[in-house]
Phi, psi and omega in degrees: 000125184250132182225125174269126183235170177235128176271142182266142181241115179265110190269330184212141181303132180091348183278156170296121183295150175250148179278145176294161180282344182252159173260145177257118172257108187256116178247119176217161178051061189281147166246193177287320170305316181300311178307316178293325173304298183316305183297311181286313186272323183258357181058044168278126176292144183293340179283319180284323172303315173303319184293313182302322175297339190277118179298337190257014178297140179270153169296141179200174171230142168201168185236130184217123176057042175081001178250138178269127175246127185234125170251127180232169177242128185240149176282162181244039174299130187290304182214151173297140182093344183272141188259013175279129185241126178282147176285306198238121169301151184247156179281147179235125177264132177237110188245124187266113165265187188281315177244014180210157172241121185250113180256130187227121174213135184293329187243155167286139183225151176292333179302305185291318179304320179292318179286324173304321180275354185057043182285339185243096188282341187281350182285150182277085185261015185283330181245165171296321177298317173302314173312309177307312183292332174293328174291319180295315179298318178294317172306317180294310178305308180303316179301314182301316183287323181292323176303324178287321182290320178293323176298313173303319172300311178306313178298323177292317178302316184287332179292335172283343177260144180216178189284341179267330184228100173245122184256160186292328190298310181291331182287322174295323177296318178298324182291325173298311183299316182294327179286326176300324183295323187292318183296317186292317177305310184305308182295316180299318176300317180285326176284337166298311177309312171298317180293325174287335175294324182300332181290331191250342187282158177265355178277351183223103183247119187278156199255341183216165178289329173309301186303328175290321179299310189296319177302314174304317174295324180291320181293321176292318179297325181289317177301319179296315176300320179298312175302309182299318174301322182288321182299306182295328174291324175290326177284330171293322175308303177296318184298314179300324177292317179302317179287338170287327174284333177284325172291322175294329175289322174295328177296326173297313181303311173310311184290332175287329176290310178304321175287328180287317179304317186294315177305311184306311186277358181289314175301316175294325175286340172290316177303310189288332179288334171302315185289346177272007183270165180263060178227164174281127180227156177308136174070019187292325182264003175287133179280349176253026175298323183294332177293318183292313186297323184290319174300317178302318181290323181291323179290320181290329178292316180296314189286325183286329177291326186279323178299324189262357188283164176292331187289319178290329171300320187293316179295323179295317182292323176302314182303316181294321187287329171303317176301309182301321186295316174310313178289329175292320181296322176298319187287326176296311179301318177298317178301309178306317185293318188286339177283323179296325174296311176301319176298321173296322179296321179297317179290333177290320183293321176301313178303314190283336169288000000 
């Protein structure tokens, strides 16, 4: 879909807005007819369209046939207030003509939607270069909002997880969040390189000091967003490693219980296997021998369970700590007595002198 728009410029509070001197041609969600129109009427090369349609295309600036071509990466958040988060930001192509600006994007984005509705009046929309800076500024703000949304989702997933019940669904959610952070961090890094290049290249000449100051602010905000993405990614990596350790610990506890049950059943199995042999054994002729065997097996199971249980181990550890405390107290008491004897000896020497 190709839409011809006019940007409104608000010069002063209460004054009537004025239209910009250039025309904004917004091309998004393209079909075959739109691609033919861009190629025939606007002279857009097919190679450039293919690069813009490539979801992995990197931001850059170049000049071709008198037109300045800029590719940036923007988030594809649908509408403000929505909790839907896109995984991979998409490339946006900006072609600067003498009297118009053409933007090409395969997906719809809240960045272009906000600029079309003139929601942000403080952006420098007077010139074509200022319009490009406005796209970069709004993209950075949306990235910051997405990072906060991702962090909130991470906190919600972590609140549903605990040490005793860790499900695959929550772990997959954490994996998707970490993947989103990688996408955002990569896009912010590439946009940062592009904006720093805009300050130095002769292909993009800013018209006023206000535009330069605005670009400096955008670079600072983008660096802040990049730092936030890296911090959230590091925190999420530590969190997933911690949950992996918890899962491993739970597995060890389960294996310990299974081993305990196997050892507990080994002794009764050993006794009953003896009575299955064709040899003379005690109580072999007694009709109530099975009751004796059953009682002996149950007793052995109870004793084995107590001997191998965690409670006994805990009691042994507590007893060992108690013995250590007693030994420490004895050592401290002996040290006090030694210091008291030395003090009495010193007082005696002082009196004798």
